[in-house]
N, C-alpha and C positions, 0 to 999 in steps of 0.2 A: 386592454382589459376586455375580457369576453363578456358578451351579453348573456342573459339568462338562457336563451335557447342554445347558444353556442357552448355554454358551460355544461348544460345538460347533455348535449351531444358528445362532448369530450368525455364526460364521466361514463356514458354508455359505451363509447369506444374502448376505454381502458378496461371496463368491466368485461366486455366481450372478449378482449384479448386475454384477460386473466382466465376466463372460463374456457376458452379454446385451448390454452396451454395446459390447463389442468386436465381437461378431457384427453388431450394428446398424450399426456404422461400416463393417464390411466390405460389408454389403448396400448401404448408401448409396453407398459408393465404387464398387462394381462395377456396380450397376444405375442409378445416378443417383437423383435425388430429384424426380421429376415435371418440371414446367416451370419450376422455380425457377432463379434466376440462379446463376451460378458462385460468387460470393462467399458466398451463402447456403449452398450445398452444401459449400463448403470449411469454413465456420464450423460447420456441423452435424457434419461428420466430425471436426474438431478437438475440438469439445465432447464428443463421444462417446468419443474416445480419452483425453482428459484425465480424464473421469469414470471411465472404466474403470481407468485407472492409480491414481486415488485410492481406488477400491473395492478393488482388488487390494492396495494398500499397507495399507489398514486391515485386510483379512483376514490378511495376513502378520504384522502387528504383533500382532493378537489370537491368531493361531496360535502365536506365539513366547511367549505367556504374559504379555504386557504388558497389564495391566488398569487400573493406576492411575498417577498422576503419580510416586509413589515408585518404581515399577518402572522408569520412564523415567530417573529420576535415578540409580538404581543401575546401569542399563545404561550411562549416560554415564560414571560413575565407573569401571566395569570397562573400558570402551573406552579411556579416558584412561590407566589403568594399563597396559593392553596396549601402547598406543603408546609410552609412556615406557620400558617394558621393551625394546621392539624398537629404537626410535630413540635412546634415551638421553635423559636429562633436558635439556630446552632451558633456555636462560638465562632 
């Protein structure tokens, strides 16, 4: 289990990766990507955007304090109880 300082550093790394990929996608989109074909350029931009979203999601999950599978299970139970309280118990 990571200590507070290690966890904060990990979140910073994931956030930096997300930002870097997002900026890279913006540069490729605005300036182009050399003499490569259009499908390659579109795939490059899409890959950078998907990677950026994955890194940002990982950073958000870690910032929320989810570190282990048990944390995810507890979050699911809490969410399920919340929905049942709001929507009523389904059949």
